[in-house]
Structure formats: structure tokens, C-alpha cells
C-alpha positions as a Markdown table, in Angstrom:
| # | Residue | x | y | z |
|---|---|---|---|---|
| 1 | Met | 76.2 | -60.7 | -59.0 |
| 2 | Ala | 77.6 | -63.6 | -57.3 |
| 3 | Ala | 80.3 | -64.6 | -56.3 |
| 4 | Lys | 83.0 | -66.4 | -57.7 |
| 5 | Gly | 84.6 | -68.7 | -55.2 |
| 6 | Ser | 84.4 | -72.8 | -56.5 |
| 7 | Gln | 86.6 | -72.1 | -58.7 |
| 8 | Lys | 90.5 | -71.2 | -58.6 |
| 9 | Phe | 93.4 | -71.8 | -59.9 |
| 10 | Lys | 96.3 | -74.1 | -59.0 |
| 11 | Gly | 98.9 | -73.3 | -60.2 |
| 12 | Lys | 102.1 | -75.4 | -62.0 |
| 13 | Gly | 102.8 | -77.3 | -58.3 |
| 14 | Lys | 99.4 | -79.6 | -58.7 |
| 15 | Gly | 99.1 | -83.7 | -59.4 |
| 16 | Ser | 103.1 | -83.4 | -58.0 |
| 17 | Lys | 102.1 | -84.5 | -54.6 |
| 18 | Gly | 100.5 | -88.3 | -54.0 |
| 19 | Ser | 99.9 | -90.3 | -57.2 |
| 20 | Ser | 102.7 | -92.1 | -59.2 |
| 21 | Ser | 102.9 | -92.0 | -63.4 |
| 22 | Ser | 99.5 | -93.4 | -63.6 |
| 23 | Ser | 98.1 | -90.4 | -63.2 |
| 24 | Ser | 100.9 | -88.8 | -66.0 |
| 25 | Ser | 97.6 | -88.2 | -68.0 |
| 26 | Ser | 94.7 | -87.1 | -65.4 |
| 27 | Ser | 97.8 | -84.3 | -64.9 |
| 28 | Lys | 98.3 | -83.5 | -68.3 |
| 29 | Phe | 95.3 | -83.0 | -68.7 |
| 30 | Gln | 94.7 | -81.1 | -65.5 |
| 31 | Leu | 97.2 | -78.4 | -67.0 |
| 32 | Phe | 96.3 | -78.2 | -70.1 |
| 33 | Lys | 92.9 | -77.5 | -68.8 |
| 34 | Asp | 93.7 | -74.9 | -66.4 |
| 35 | Trp | 95.9 | -73.0 | -69.4 |
| 36 | Thr | 92.6 | -72.9 | -71.3 |
| 37 | Asn | 90.3 | -70.9 | -68.6 |
| 38 | Trp | 93.5 | -69.1 | -68.6 |
| 39 | Ser | 94.1 | -68.2 | -71.9 |
| 40 | Leu | 90.4 | -67.7 | -72.2 |
| 41 | Lys | 89.9 | -65.6 | -69.0 |
| 42 | Lys | 93.2 | -63.7 | -70.5 |
| 43 | Ala | 91.1 | -63.1 | -73.9 |
| 44 | Lys | 87.8 | -62.3 | -72.7 |
| 45 | Val | 89.1 | -58.8 | -70.8 |
| 46 | Ala | 91.3 | -58.1 | -73.5 |
| 47 | Thr | 87.6 | -58.4 | -75.9 |
| 48 | His | 86.5 | -56.8 | -73.2 |
| 49 | Tyr | 88.8 | -53.0 | -73.5 |
| 50 | Gly | 89.6 | -53.3 | -76.6 |
| 51 | Phe | 86.0 | -53.8 | -78.3 |
| 52 | Ile | 85.5 | -49.8 | -78.5 |
| 53 | Pro | 88.9 | -48.5 | -78.4 |
| 54 | Leu | 89.0 | -50.7 | -81.9 |
| 55 | Ile | 85.8 | -49.4 | -83.4 |
| 56 | Ile | 87.4 | -46.2 | -83.5 |
| 57 | Ile | 89.9 | -46.5 | -84.6 |
| 58 | Ile | 87.5 | -48.3 | -88.1 |
| 59 | Gly | 86.2 | -45.4 | -87.5 |
| 60 | Met | 89.2 | -43.0 | -87.6 |
| 61 | Asn | 90.0 | -44.5 | -91.1 |
| 62 | Ser | 87.1 | -44.5 | -93.2 |
| 63 | Asp | 87.1 | -42.9 | -95.7 |
| 64 | Pro | 85.4 | -39.8 | -94.9 |
| 65 | Lys | 87.5 | -39.1 | -92.3 |
| 66 | Pro | 85.7 | -37.8 | -89.3 |
| 67 | Asp | 86.3 | -35.7 | -86.1 |
| 68 | Leu | 86.9 | -38.2 | -82.5 |
| 69 | Phe | 83.9 | -35.7 | -81.4 |
| 70 | Gln | 81.6 | -36.7 | -84.7 |
| 71 | Leu | 82.8 | -40.8 | -84.7 |
| 72 | Leu | 82.1 | -40.3 | -80.3 |
| 73 | Ser | 78.8 | -38.5 | -80.6 |
| 74 | Pro | 75.3 | -40.0 | -80.5 |
| 75 | Val | 73.2 | -38.1 | -82.9 |
């Protein structure tokens, strides 16, 4: 696998040093972009770990009520 070292999350302090009010819109855009990336990463992890349990729960609530072993067996 390739390492992901090029993009790093910069907390709340980004944009507070240096520029005056002219960079306000760009810092708002950067903050929005950071929050979007953060939320998509969290959604990806939740989907990754929650998909198979969701399928098992849906299968357990189906009409002919199978046992857990019947759901997990490949036959």
C-alpha cells in the first residue's frame, strides 16, 4: 500500500496568522473543505464497519426467521 503523507488535517488554527480580512473567504472555504474531508472519512469508517452487521440484522428480521448460523454459512 502507498503511504498517505501528503495531506494532513490542519486544526482550527489555520488562517489565523499572517493575512488580514482579505483572506476571510479563502479561510472559510478551507475550513469547509477540512470539515467535509473529516466527515467523509468518518462516514467511510462507519460504512466499512457497519455494513455486514446491517446485512445480518436485515437478514434476521426477514420473513422466514433464520438462525444466525444459517445466515453466516456459505451454503
